[in-house]
PDB file of N, CA, C, O and CB in Angstrom:
ATOM      1  N   UNK A   1      99.946  94.889 112.393  1.00  0.00           N
ATOM      2  CA  UNK A   1     101.042  94.025 112.046  1.00  0.00           C
ATOM      3  C   UNK A   1     100.780  92.627 112.599  1.00  0.00           C
ATOM      4  O   UNK A   1     100.323  92.461 113.730  1.00  0.00           O
ATOM      5  CB  UNK A   1     102.367  94.590 112.576  1.00  0.00           C
ATOM      6  N   UNK A   2     101.069  91.671 111.805  1.00  0.00           N
ATOM      7  CA  UNK A   2     100.924  90.285 112.225  1.00  0.00           C
ATOM      8  C   UNK A   2     102.218  89.815 112.874  1.00  0.00           C
ATOM      9  O   UNK A   2     103.305  90.245 112.488  1.00  0.00           O
ATOM     10  CB  UNK A   2     100.550  89.381 111.028  1.00  0.00           C
ATOM     11  N   UNK A   3     102.099  88.936 113.855  1.00  0.00           N
ATOM     12  CA  UNK A   3     103.271  88.453 114.568  1.00  0.00           C
ATOM     13  C   UNK A   3     104.196  87.672 113.649  1.00  0.00           C
ATOM     14  O   UNK A   3     105.415  87.717 113.814  1.00  0.00           O
ATOM     15  CB  UNK A   3     102.853  87.589 115.742  1.00  0.00           C
ATOM     16  N   UNK A   4     103.634  86.963 112.691  1.00  0.00           N
ATOM     17  CA  UNK A   4     104.480  86.183 111.769  1.00  0.00           C
ATOM     18  C   UNK A   4     105.307  87.115 110.883  1.00  0.00           C
ATOM     19  O   UNK A   4     106.436  86.780 110.525  1.00  0.00           O
ATOM     20  CB  UNK A   4     103.611  85.243 110.887  1.00  0.00           C
ATOM     21  N   UNK A   5     104.766  88.270 110.530  1.00  0.00           N
ATOM     22  CA  UNK A   5     105.533  89.253 109.755  1.00  0.00           C
ATOM     23  C   UNK A   5     106.639  89.873 110.604  1.00  0.00           C
ATOM     24  O   UNK A   5     107.740  90.133 110.119  1.00  0.00           O
ATOM     25  CB  UNK A   5     104.604  90.355 109.213  1.00  0.00           C
ATOM     26  N   UNK A   6     106.330  90.103 111.863  1.00  0.00           N
ATOM     27  CA  UNK A   6     107.302  90.724 112.751  1.00  0.00           C
ATOM     28  C   UNK A   6     108.471  89.780 113.013  1.00  0.00           C
ATOM     29  O   UNK A   6     109.621  90.217 113.060  1.00  0.00           O
ATOM     30  CB  UNK A   6     106.639  91.130 114.071  1.00  0.00           C
ATOM     31  N   UNK A   7     108.190  88.504 113.182  1.00  0.00           N
ATOM     32  CA  UNK A   7     109.244  87.533 113.490  1.00  0.00           C
ATOM     33  C   UNK A   7     110.225  87.351 112.341  1.00  0.00           C
ATOM     34  O   UNK A   7     111.349  86.899 112.560  1.00  0.00           O
ATOM     35  CB  UNK A   7     108.629  86.197 113.843  1.00  0.00           C
ATOM     36  N   UNK A   8     109.830  87.690 111.136  1.00  0.00           N
ATOM     37  CA  UNK A   8     110.704  87.533 109.976  1.00  0.00           C
ATOM     38  C   UNK A   8     111.691  88.690 109.831  1.00  0.00           C
ATOM     39  O   UNK A   8     112.628  88.607 109.036  1.00  0.00           O
ATOM     40  CB  UNK A   8     109.871  87.411 108.717  1.00  0.00           C
ATOM     41  N   UNK A   9     111.491  89.754 110.582  1.00  0.00           N
ATOM     42  CA  UNK A   9     112.349  90.931 110.454  1.00  0.00           C
ATOM     43  C   UNK A   9     113.629  90.767 111.267  1.00  0.00           C
ATOM     44  O   UNK A   9     113.677  90.005 112.233  1.00  0.00           O
ATOM     45  CB  UNK A   9     111.598  92.191 110.901  1.00  0.00           C
ATOM     46  N   UNK A  10     114.658  91.493 110.859  1.00  0.00           N
ATOM     47  CA  UNK A  10     115.922  91.488 111.592  1.00  0.00           C
ATOM     48  C   UNK A  10     115.818  92.433 112.789  1.00  0.00           C
ATOM     49  O   UNK A  10     114.848  93.178 112.925  1.00  0.00           O
ATOM     50  CB  UNK A  10     117.103  91.901 110.667  1.00  0.00           C
ATOM     51  N   UNK A  11     116.833  92.389 113.651  1.00  0.00           N
ATOM     52  CA  UNK A  11     116.818  93.260 114.829  1.00  0.00           C
ATOM     53  C   UNK A  11     116.825  94.734 114.434  1.00  0.00           C
ATOM     54  O   UNK A  11     116.144  95.548 115.058  1.00  0.00           O
ATOM     55  CB  UNK A  11     118.018  92.957 115.728  1.00  0.00           C
ATOM     56  N   UNK A  12     117.582  95.074 113.415  1.00  0.00           N
ATOM     57  CA  UNK A  12     117.636  96.472 112.964  1.00  0.00           C
ATOM     58  C   UNK A  12     116.270  96.920 112.450  1.00  0.00           C
ATOM     59  O   UNK A  12     115.827  98.029 112.749  1.00  0.00           O
ATOM     60  CB  UNK A  12     118.707  96.649 111.858  1.00  0.00           C
ATOM     61  N   UNK A  13     115.607  96.068 111.684  1.00  0.00           N
ATOM     62  CA  UNK A  13     114.275  96.400 111.170  1.00  0.00           C
ATOM     63  C   UNK A  13     113.277  96.533 112.315  1.00  0.00           C
ATOM     64  O   UNK A  13     112.393  97.389 112.271  1.00  0.00           O
ATOM     65  CB  UNK A  13     113.796  95.328 110.170  1.00  0.00           C
ATOM     66  N   UNK A  14     113.412  95.695 113.337  1.00  0.00           N
ATOM     67  CA  UNK A  14     112.514  95.776 114.485  1.00  0.00           C
ATOM     68  C   UNK A  14     112.723  97.078 115.256  1.00  0.00           C
ATOM     69  O   UNK A  14     111.760  97.697 115.708  1.00  0.00           O
ATOM     70  CB  UNK A  14     112.726  94.575 115.411  1.00  0.00           C
ATOM     71  N   UNK A  15     113.969  97.485 115.403  1.00  0.00           N
ATOM     72  CA  UNK A  15     114.247  98.749 116.095  1.00  0.00           C
ATOM     73  C   UNK A  15     113.695  99.931 115.305  1.00  0.00           C
ATOM     74  O   UNK A  15     113.169 100.881 115.884  1.00  0.00           O
ATOM     75  CB  UNK A  15     115.763  98.923 116.318  1.00  0.00           C
ATOM     76  N   UNK A  16     113.816  99.868 113.987  1.00  0.00           N
ATOM     77  CA  UNK A  16     113.253 100.926 113.142  1.00  0.00           C
ATOM     78  C   UNK A  16     111.730 100.948 113.240  1.00  0.00           C
ATOM     79  O   UNK A  16     111.122 102.017 113.308  1.00  0.00           O
ATOM     80  CB  UNK A  16     113.685 100.733 111.678  1.00  0.00           C
ATOM     81  N   UNK A  17     111.116  99.764 113.246  1.00  0.00           N
ATOM     82  CA  UNK A  17     109.660  99.678 113.363  1.00  0.00           C
ATOM     83  C   UNK A  17     109.203 100.232 114.705  1.00  0.00           C
ATOM     84  O   UNK A  17     108.182 100.916 114.781  1.00  0.00           O
ATOM     85  CB  UNK A  17     109.184  98.221 113.197  1.00  0.00           C
ATOM     86  N   UNK A  18     109.952  99.942 115.761  1.00  0.00           N
ATOM     87  CA  UNK A  18     109.610 100.458 117.089  1.00  0.00           C
ATOM     88  C   UNK A  18     109.662 101.984 117.100  1.00  0.00           C
ATOM     89  O   UNK A  18     108.777 102.638 117.652  1.00  0.00           O
ATOM     90  CB  UNK A  18     110.566  99.883 118.157  1.00  0.00           C
ATOM     91  N   UNK A  19     110.691 102.538 116.495  1.00  0.00           N
ATOM     92  CA  UNK A  19     110.815 103.998 116.443  1.00  0.00           C
ATOM     93  C   UNK A  19     109.659 104.620 115.660  1.00  0.00           C
ATOM     94  O   UNK A  19     109.089 105.627 116.083  1.00  0.00           O
ATOM     95  CB  UNK A  19     112.158 104.400 115.808  1.00  0.00           C
ATOM     96  N   UNK A  20     109.317 104.025 114.528  1.00  0.00           N
ATOM     97  CA  UNK A  20     108.225 104.554 113.708  1.00  0.00           C
ATOM     98  C   UNK A  20     106.889 104.461 114.440  1.00  0.00           C
ATOM     99  O   UNK A  20     106.085 105.391 114.390  1.00  0.00           O
ATOM    100  CB  UNK A  20     108.145 103.800 112.375  1.00  0.00           C
ATOM    101  N   UNK A  21     106.652 103.340 115.119  1.00  0.00           N
ATOM    102  CA  UNK A  21     105.395 103.168 115.837  1.00  0.00           C
ATOM    103  C   UNK A  21     105.293 104.130 117.019  1.00  0.00           C
ATOM    104  O   UNK A  21     104.205 104.613 117.334  1.00  0.00           O
ATOM    105  CB  UNK A  21     105.257 101.726 116.322  1.00  0.00           C
ATOM    106  N   UNK A  22     106.405 104.408 117.667  1.00  0.00           N
ATOM    107  CA  UNK A  22     106.404 105.354 118.780  1.00  0.00           C
ATOM    108  C   UNK A  22     106.060 106.759 118.289  1.00  0.00           C
ATOM    109  O   UNK A  22     105.299 107.482 118.933  1.00  0.00           O
ATOM    110  CB  UNK A  22     107.771 105.355 119.488  1.00  0.00           C
ATOM    111  N   UNK A  23     106.622 107.131 117.159  1.00  0.00           N
ATOM    112  CA  UNK A  23     106.307 108.438 116.570  1.00  0.00           C
ATOM    113  C   UNK A  23     104.834 108.496 116.160  1.00  0.00           C
ATOM    114  O   UNK A  23     104.167 109.511 116.359  1.00  0.00           O
ATOM    115  CB  UNK A  23     107.216 108.719 115.347  1.00  0.00           C
ATOM    116  N   UNK A  24     104.341 107.412 115.592  1.00  0.00           N
ATOM    117  CA  UNK A  24     102.933 107.351 115.185  1.00  0.00           C
ATOM    118  C   UNK A  24     102.016 107.482 116.399  1.00  0.00           C
ATOM    119  O   UNK A  24     101.008 108.186 116.342  1.00  0.00           O
ATOM    120  CB  UNK A  24     102.642 106.033 114.437  1.00  0.00           C
ATOM    121  N   UNK A  25     102.363 106.806 117.498  1.00  0.00           N
ATOM    122  CA  UNK A  25     101.551 106.875 118.708  1.00  0.00           C
ATOM    123  C   UNK A  25     101.525 108.292 119.269  1.00  0.00           C
ATOM    124  O   UNK A  25     100.476 108.776 119.693  1.00  0.00           O
ATOM    125  CB  UNK A  25     102.080 105.900 119.763  1.00  0.00           C
ATOM    126  N   UNK A  26     102.670 108.953 119.272  1.00  0.00           N
ATOM    127  CA  UNK A  26     102.733 110.335 119.750  1.00  0.00           C
ATOM    128  C   UNK A  26     101.832 111.232 118.901  1.00  0.00           C
ATOM    129  O   UNK A  26     101.104 112.074 119.427  1.00  0.00           O
ATOM    130  CB  UNK A  26     104.191 110.855 119.722  1.00  0.00           C
ATOM    131  N   UNK A  27     101.890 111.043 117.600  1.00  0.00           N
ATOM    132  CA  UNK A  27     101.065 111.838 116.695  1.00  0.00           C
ATOM    133  C   UNK A  27      99.575 111.577 116.932  1.00  0.00           C
ATOM    134  O   UNK A  27      98.765 112.504 116.923  1.00  0.00           O
ATOM    135  CB  UNK A  27     101.431 111.532 115.237  1.00  0.00           C
ATOM    136  N   UNK A  28      99.227 110.315 117.141  1.00  0.00           N
ATOM    137  CA  UNK A  28      97.828 109.970 117.398  1.00  0.00           C
ATOM    138  C   UNK A  28      97.336 110.596 118.702  1.00  0.00           C
ATOM    139  O   UNK A  28      96.195 111.050 118.785  1.00  0.00           O
ATOM    140  CB  UNK A  28      97.655 108.446 117.449  1.00  0.00           C
ATOM    141  N   UNK A  29      98.189 110.618 119.707  1.00  0.00           N
ATOM    142  CA  UNK A  29      97.797 111.230 120.982  1.00  0.00           C
ATOM    143  C   UNK A  29      97.579 112.733 120.835  1.00  0.00           C
ATOM    144  O   UNK A  29      96.648 113.287 121.419  1.00  0.00           O
ATOM    145  CB  UNK A  29      98.862 110.961 122.053  1.00  0.00           C
ATOM    146  N   UNK A  30      98.430 113.390 120.059  1.00  0.00           N
ATOM    147  CA  UNK A  30      98.234 114.815 119.806  1.00  0.00           C
ATOM    148  C   UNK A  30      96.919 115.047 119.069  1.00  0.00           C
ATOM    149  O   UNK A  30      96.160 115.955 119.407  1.00  0.00           O
ATOM    150  CB  UNK A  30      99.413 115.389 118.995  1.00  0.00           C
ATOM    151  N   UNK A  31      96.659 114.225 118.066  1.00  0.00           N
ATOM    152  CA  UNK A  31      95.415 114.364 117.314  1.00  0.00           C
ATOM    153  C   UNK A  31      94.201 114.134 118.204  1.00  0.00           C
ATOM    154  O   UNK A  31      93.174 114.791 118.036  1.00  0.00           O
ATOM    155  CB  UNK A  31      95.394 113.390 116.139  1.00  0.00           C
ATOM    156  N   UNK A  32      94.312 113.207 119.149  1.00  0.00           N
ATOM    157  CA  UNK A  32      93.210 112.940 120.068  1.00  0.00           C
ATOM    158  C   UNK A  32      92.932 114.165 120.939  1.00  0.00           C
ATOM    159  O   UNK A  32      91.777 114.532 121.151  1.00  0.00           O
ATOM    160  CB  UNK A  32      93.526 111.717 120.949  1.00  0.00           C
ATOM    161  N   UNK A  33      93.980 114.787 121.434  1.00  0.00           N
ATOM    162  CA  UNK A  33      93.809 115.972 122.281  1.00  0.00           C
ATOM    163  C   UNK A  33      93.249 117.156 121.500  1.00  0.00           C
ATOM    164  O   UNK A  33      92.526 117.987 122.050  1.00  0.00           O
ATOM    165  CB  UNK A  33      95.138 116.360 122.916  1.00  0.00           C
ATOM    166  N   UNK A  34      93.586 117.227 120.220  1.00  0.00           N
ATOM    167  CA  UNK A  34      93.098 118.324 119.390  1.00  0.00           C
ATOM    168  C   UNK A  34      91.750 118.010 118.739  1.00  0.00           C
ATOM    169  O   UNK A  34      91.230 118.804 117.954  1.00  0.00           O
ATOM    170  CB  UNK A  34      94.118 118.650 118.319  1.00  0.00           C
ATOM    171  N   UNK A  35      91.195 116.855 119.071  1.00  0.00           N
ATOM    172  CA  UNK A  35      89.899 116.400 118.556  1.00  0.00           C
ATOM    173  C   UNK A  35      89.918 116.200 117.043  1.00  0.00           C
ATOM    174  O   UNK A  35      88.895 116.377 116.382  1.00  0.00           O
ATOM    175  CB  UNK A  35      88.811 117.397 118.926  1.00  0.00           C
ATOM    176  N   UNK A  36      91.071 115.835 116.494  1.00  0.00           N
ATOM    177  CA  UNK A  36      91.171 115.539 115.066  1.00  0.00           C
ATOM    178  C   UNK A  36      90.998 114.049 114.786  1.00  0.00           C
ATOM    179  O   UNK A  36      90.733 113.652 113.651  1.00  0.00           O
ATOM    180  CB  UNK A  36      92.512 116.016 114.522  1.00  0.00           C
ATOM    181  N   UNK A  37      91.148 113.234 115.815  1.00  0.00           N
ATOM    182  CA  UNK A  37      91.122 111.787 115.643  1.00  0.00           C
ATOM    183  C   UNK A  37      89.688 111.286 115.725  1.00  0.00           C
ATOM    184  O   UNK A  37      89.001 111.518 116.719  1.00  0.00           O
ATOM    185  CB  UNK A  37      92.001 111.091 116.702  1.00  0.00           C
ATOM    186  N   UNK A  38      89.239 110.605 114.688  1.00  0.00           N
ATOM    187  CA  UNK A  38      87.873 110.108 114.647  1.00  0.00           C
ATOM    188  C   UNK A  38      87.746 108.713 115.260  1.00  0.00           C
ATOM    189  O   UNK A  38      86.777 108.426 115.964  1.00  0.00           O
ATOM    190  CB  UNK A  38      87.376 110.088 113.217  1.00  0.00           C
ATOM    191  N   UNK A  39      88.716 107.857 114.994  1.00  0.00           N
ATOM    192  CA  UNK A  39      88.641 106.481 115.489  1.00  0.00           C
ATOM    193  C   UNK A  39      89.740 106.256 116.528  1.00  0.00           C
ATOM    194  O   UNK A  39      90.920 106.153 116.192  1.00  0.00           O
ATOM    195  CB  UNK A  39      88.772 105.458 114.316  1.00  0.00           C
ATOM    196  N   UNK A  40      89.332 106.183 117.786  1.00  0.00           N
ATOM    197  CA  UNK A  40      90.296 106.078 118.872  1.00  0.00           C
ATOM    198  C   UNK A  40      90.883 104.680 119.009  1.00  0.00           C
ATOM    199  O   UNK A  40      91.872 104.503 119.720  1.00  0.00           O
ATOM    200  CB  UNK A  40      89.650 106.480 120.165  1.00  0.00           C
ATOM    201  N   UNK A  41      90.310 103.694 118.355  1.00  0.00           N
ATOM    202  CA  UNK A  41      90.832 102.329 118.459  1.00  0.00           C
ATOM    203  C   UNK A  41      92.213 102.194 117.819  1.00  0.00           C
ATOM    204  O   UNK A  41      92.930 101.229 118.084  1.00  0.00           O
ATOM    205  CB  UNK A  41      89.865 101.349 117.806  1.00  0.00           C
ATOM    206  N   UNK A  42      92.579 103.143 116.992  1.00  0.00           N
ATOM    207  CA  UNK A  42      93.890 103.112 116.337  1.00  0.00           C
ATOM    208  C   UNK A  42      95.007 103.249 117.381  1.00  0.00           C
ATOM    209  O   UNK A  42      96.085 102.679 117.215  1.00  0.00           O
ATOM    210  CB  UNK A  42      93.998 104.244 115.277  1.00  0.00           C
ATOM    211  N   UNK A  43      94.750 103.999 118.445  1.00  0.00           N
ATOM    212  CA  UNK A  43      95.746 104.153 119.506  1.00  0.00           C
ATOM    213  C   UNK A  43      96.012 102.804 120.162  1.00  0.00           C
ATOM    214  O   UNK A  43      97.164 102.438 120.392  1.00  0.00           O
ATOM    215  CB  UNK A  43      95.275 105.186 120.562  1.00  0.00           C
ATOM    216  N   UNK A  44      94.962 102.079 120.456  1.00  0.00           N
ATOM    217  CA  UNK A  44      95.114 100.759 121.086  1.00  0.00           C
ATOM    218  C   UNK A  44      95.858  99.798 120.164  1.00  0.00           C
ATOM    219  O   UNK A  44      96.732  99.059 120.617  1.00  0.00           O
ATOM    220  CB  UNK A  44      93.737 100.174 121.455  1.00  0.00           C
ATOM    221  N   UNK A  45      95.523  99.801 118.894  1.00  0.00           N
ATOM    222  CA  UNK A  45      96.197  98.924 117.935  1.00  0.00           C
ATOM    223  C   UNK A  45      97.681  99.258 117.833  1.00  0.00           C
ATOM    224  O   UNK A  45      98.515  98.359 117.729  1.00  0.00           O
ATOM    225  CB  UNK A  45      95.540  99.033 116.556  1.00  0.00           C
ATOM    226  N   UNK A  46      98.008 100.530 117.861  1.00  0.00           N
ATOM    227  CA  UNK A  46      99.409 100.945 117.780  1.00  0.00           C
ATOM    228  C   UNK A  46     100.171 100.504 119.024  1.00  0.00           C
ATOM    229  O   UNK A  46     101.311 100.049 118.925  1.00  0.00           O
ATOM    230  CB  UNK A  46      99.512 102.470 117.604  1.00  0.00           C
ATOM    231  N   UNK A  47      99.552 100.634 120.192  1.00  0.00           N
ATOM    232  CA  UNK A  47     100.193 100.167 121.420  1.00  0.00           C
ATOM    233  C   UNK A  47     100.443  98.661 121.368  1.00  0.00           C
ATOM    234  O   UNK A  47     101.491  98.186 121.806  1.00  0.00           O
ATOM    235  CB  UNK A  47      99.328 100.517 122.640  1.00  0.00           C
ATOM    236  N   UNK A  48      99.488  97.920 120.837  1.00  0.00           N
ATOM    237  CA  UNK A  48      99.656  96.473 120.725  1.00  0.00           C
ATOM    238  C   UNK A  48     100.762  96.122 119.742  1.00  0.00           C
ATOM    239  O   UNK A  48     101.516  95.176 119.971  1.00  0.00           O
ATOM    240  CB  UNK A  48      98.347  95.818 120.293  1.00  0.00           C
ATOM    241  N   UNK A  49     100.867  96.869 118.657  1.00  0.00           N
ATOM    242  CA  UNK A  49     101.948  96.640 117.694  1.00  0.00           C
ATOM    243  C   UNK A  49     103.311  96.905 118.332  1.00  0.00           C
ATOM    244  O   UNK A  49     104.267  96.166 118.100  1.00  0.00           O
ATOM    245  CB  UNK A  49     101.762  97.534 116.452  1.00  0.00           C
ATOM    246  N   UNK A  50     103.391  97.958 119.133  1.00  0.00           N
ATOM    247  CA  UNK A  50     104.647  98.259 119.828  1.00  0.00           C
ATOM    248  C   UNK A  50     105.004  97.112 120.768  1.00  0.00           C
ATOM    249  O   UNK A  50     106.162  96.700 120.835  1.00  0.00           O
ATOM    250  CB  UNK A  50     104.537  99.593 120.616  1.00  0.00           C
ATOM    251  N   UNK A  51     104.020  96.602 121.487  1.00  0.00           N
ATOM    252  CA  UNK A  51     104.270  95.494 122.408  1.00  0.00           C
ATOM    253  C   UNK A  51     104.735  94.250 121.656  1.00  0.00           C
ATOM    254  O   UNK A  51     105.631  93.543 122.117  1.00  0.00           O
ATOM    255  CB  UNK A  51     103.007  95.179 123.219  1.00  0.00           C
ATOM    256  N   UNK A  52     104.131  93.985 120.507  1.00  0.00           N
ATOM    257  CA  UNK A  52     104.543  92.824 119.709  1.00  0.00           C
ATOM    258  C   UNK A  52     105.987  92.967 119.240  1.00  0.00           C
ATOM    259  O   UNK A  52     106.772  92.022 119.322  1.00  0.00           O
ATOM    260  CB  UNK A  52     103.613  92.647 118.498  1.00  0.00           C
ATOM    261  N   UNK A  53     106.326  94.143 118.753  1.00  0.00           N
ATOM    262  CA  UNK A  53     107.688  94.383 118.263  1.00  0.00           C
ATOM    263  C   UNK A  53     108.692  94.227 119.401  1.00  0.00           C
ATOM    264  O   UNK A  53     109.735  93.597 119.227  1.00  0.00           O
ATOM    265  CB  UNK A  53     107.804  95.795 117.633  1.00  0.00           C
ATOM    266  N   UNK A  54     108.384  94.795 120.556  1.00  0.00           N
ATOM    267  CA  UNK A  54     109.303  94.698 121.688  1.00  0.00           C
ATOM    268  C   UNK A  54     109.438  93.261 122.186  1.00  0.00           C
ATOM    269  O   UNK A  54     110.519  92.848 122.605  1.00  0.00           O
ATOM    270  CB  UNK A  54     108.832  95.596 122.824  1.00  0.00           C
ATOM    271  N   UNK A  55     108.351  92.501 122.142  1.00  0.00           N
ATOM    272  CA  UNK A  55     108.401  91.104 122.562  1.00  0.00           C
ATOM    273  C   UNK A  55     109.301  90.295 121.649  1.00  0.00           C
ATOM    274  O   UNK A  55     110.144  89.538 122.128  1.00  0.00           O
ATOM    275  CB  UNK A  55     107.001  90.501 122.584  1.00  0.00           C
ATOM    276  N   UNK A  56     109.138  90.441 120.350  1.00  0.00           N
ATOM    277  CA  UNK A  56     109.964  89.704 119.396  1.00  0.00           C
ATOM    278  C   UNK A  56     111.415  90.162 119.492  1.00  0.00           C
ATOM    279  O   UNK A  56     112.331  89.346 119.387  1.00  0.00           O
ATOM    280  CB  UNK A  56     109.435  89.892 117.959  1.00  0.00           C
ATOM    281  N   UNK A  57     111.628  91.447 119.688  1.00  0.00           N
ATOM    282  CA  UNK A  57     112.987  91.969 119.837  1.00  0.00           C
ATOM    283  C   UNK A  57     113.657  91.363 121.072  1.00  0.00           C
ATOM    284  O   UNK A  57     114.834  91.004 121.035  1.00  0.00           O
ATOM    285  CB  UNK A  57     112.969  93.513 119.939  1.00  0.00           C
ATOM    286  N   UNK A  58     112.905  91.253 122.155  1.00  0.00           N
ATOM    287  CA  UNK A  58     113.438  90.646 123.375  1.00  0.00           C
ATOM    288  C   UNK A  58     113.732  89.161 123.159  1.00  0.00           C
ATOM    289  O   UNK A  58     114.740  88.655 123.652  1.00  0.00           O
ATOM    290  CB  UNK A  58     112.450  90.829 124.542  1.00  0.00           C
ATOM    291  N   UNK A  59     112.869  88.461 122.434  1.00  0.00           N
ATOM    292  CA  UNK A  59     113.100  87.047 122.132  1.00  0.00           C
ATOM    293  C   UNK A  59     114.371  86.876 121.310  1.00  0.00           C
ATOM    294  O   UNK A  59     115.184  85.992 121.582  1.00  0.00           O
ATOM    295  CB  UNK A  59     111.897  86.449 121.381  1.00  0.00           C
ATOM    296  N   UNK A  60     114.533  87.723 120.309  1.00  0.00           N
ATOM    297  CA  UNK A  60     115.724  87.628 119.463  1.00  0.00           C
ATOM    298  C   UNK A  60     116.980  87.969 120.257  1.00  0.00           C
ATOM    299  O   UNK A  60     118.017  87.330 120.082  1.00  0.00           O
ATOM    300  CB  UNK A  60     115.598  88.560 118.247  1.00  0.00           C
ATOM    301  N   UNK A  61     116.893  88.952 121.109  1.00  0.00           N
ATOM    302  CA  UNK A  61     118.043  89.349 121.919  1.00  0.00           C
ATOM    303  C   UNK A  61     118.399  88.233 122.907  1.00  0.00           C
ATOM    304  O   UNK A  61     119.577  87.953 123.129  1.00  0.00           O
ATOM    305  CB  UNK A  61     117.749  90.672 122.674  1.00  0.00           C
ATOM    306  N   UNK A  62     117.393  87.605 123.493  1.00  0.00           N
ATOM    307  CA  UNK A  62     117.631  86.509 124.431  1.00  0.00           C
ATOM    308  C   UNK A  62     118.205  85.286 123.751  1.00  0.00           C
ATOM    309  O   UNK A  62     119.062  84.607 124.317  1.00  0.00           O
ATOM    310  CB  UNK A  62     116.352  86.139 125.134  1.00  0.00           C
ATOM    311  N   UNK A  63     117.744  84.994 122.537  1.00  0.00           N
ATOM    312  CA  UNK A  63     118.248  83.819 121.826  1.00  0.00           C
ATOM    313  C   UNK A  63     119.671  84.039 121.343  1.00  0.00           C
ATOM    314  O   UNK A  63     120.440  83.082 121.254  1.00  0.00           O
ATOM    315  CB  UNK A  63     117.342  83.482 120.644  1.00  0.00           C
ATOM    316  N   UNK A  64     120.041  85.273 121.028  1.00  0.00           N
ATOM    317  CA  UNK A  64     121.408  85.539 120.585  1.00  0.00           C
ATOM    318  C   UNK A  64     122.389  85.423 121.753  1.00  0.00           C
ATOM    319  O   UNK A  64     123.549  85.065 121.549  1.00  0.00           O
ATOM    320  CB  UNK A  64     121.504  86.936 119.946  1.00  0.00           C
ATOM    321  N   UNK A  65     121.939  85.721 122.971  1.00  0.00           N
ATOM    322  CA  UNK A  65     122.809  85.577 124.135  1.00  0.00           C
ATOM    323  C   UNK A  65     123.080  84.111 124.441  1.00  0.00           C
ATOM    324  O   UNK A  65     124.195  83.754 124.822  1.00  0.00           O
ATOM    325  CB  UNK A  65     122.189  86.259 125.350  1.00  0.00           C
ATOM    326  N   UNK A  66     122.076  83.263 124.280  1.00  0.00           N
ATOM    327  CA  UNK A  66     122.277  81.849 124.582  1.00  0.00           C
ATOM    328  C   UNK A  66     123.163  81.180 123.542  1.00  0.00           C
ATOM    329  O   UNK A  66     123.856  80.212 123.855  1.00  0.00           O
ATOM    330  CB  UNK A  66     120.936  81.128 124.664  1.00  0.00           C
ATOM    331  N   UNK A  67     123.153  81.675 122.320  1.00  0.00           N
ATOM    332  CA  UNK A  67     124.002  81.106 121.276  1.00  0.00           C
ATOM    333  C   UNK A  67     125.467  81.446 121.509  1.00  0.00           C
ATOM    334  O   UNK A  67     126.344  80.650 121.173  1.00  0.00           O
ATOM    335  CB  UNK A  67     123.562  81.604 119.902  1.00  0.00           C
ATOM    336  N   UNK A  68     125.748  82.613 122.076  1.00  0.00           N
ATOM    337  CA  UNK A  68     127.130  83.034 122.267  1.00  0.00           C
ATOM    338  C   UNK A  68     127.774  82.384 123.487  1.00  0.00           C
ATOM    339  O   UNK A  68     129.000  82.331 123.583  1.00  0.00           O
ATOM    340  CB  UNK A  68     127.194  84.536 122.398  1.00  0.00           C
ATOM    341  N   UNK A  69     126.973  81.895 124.405  1.00  0.00           N
ATOM    342  CA  UNK A  69     127.540  81.292 125.622  1.00  0.00           C
ATOM    343  C   UNK A  69     128.057  79.911 125.403  1.00  0.00           C
ATOM    344  O   UNK A  69     128.559  79.285 126.337  1.00  0.00           O
ATOM    345  CB  UNK A  69     126.525  81.258 126.706  1.00  0.00           C
TER     346      UNK A  69
END
């Protein structure tokens, strides 16, 4: 996921994306333990995507608090 694509999403879409990525990461970890996963770099990419989503979500949450004050 590109950061510019993530920034265009709403908070609800970001929360949904976070949930989906977390489920995907869990599945990838299970596949790794069962030796079904061929390319382990996908785990790292998924973790980075989760971090990007959480960062943008935190930015949006912080900016909404300053607007209400």
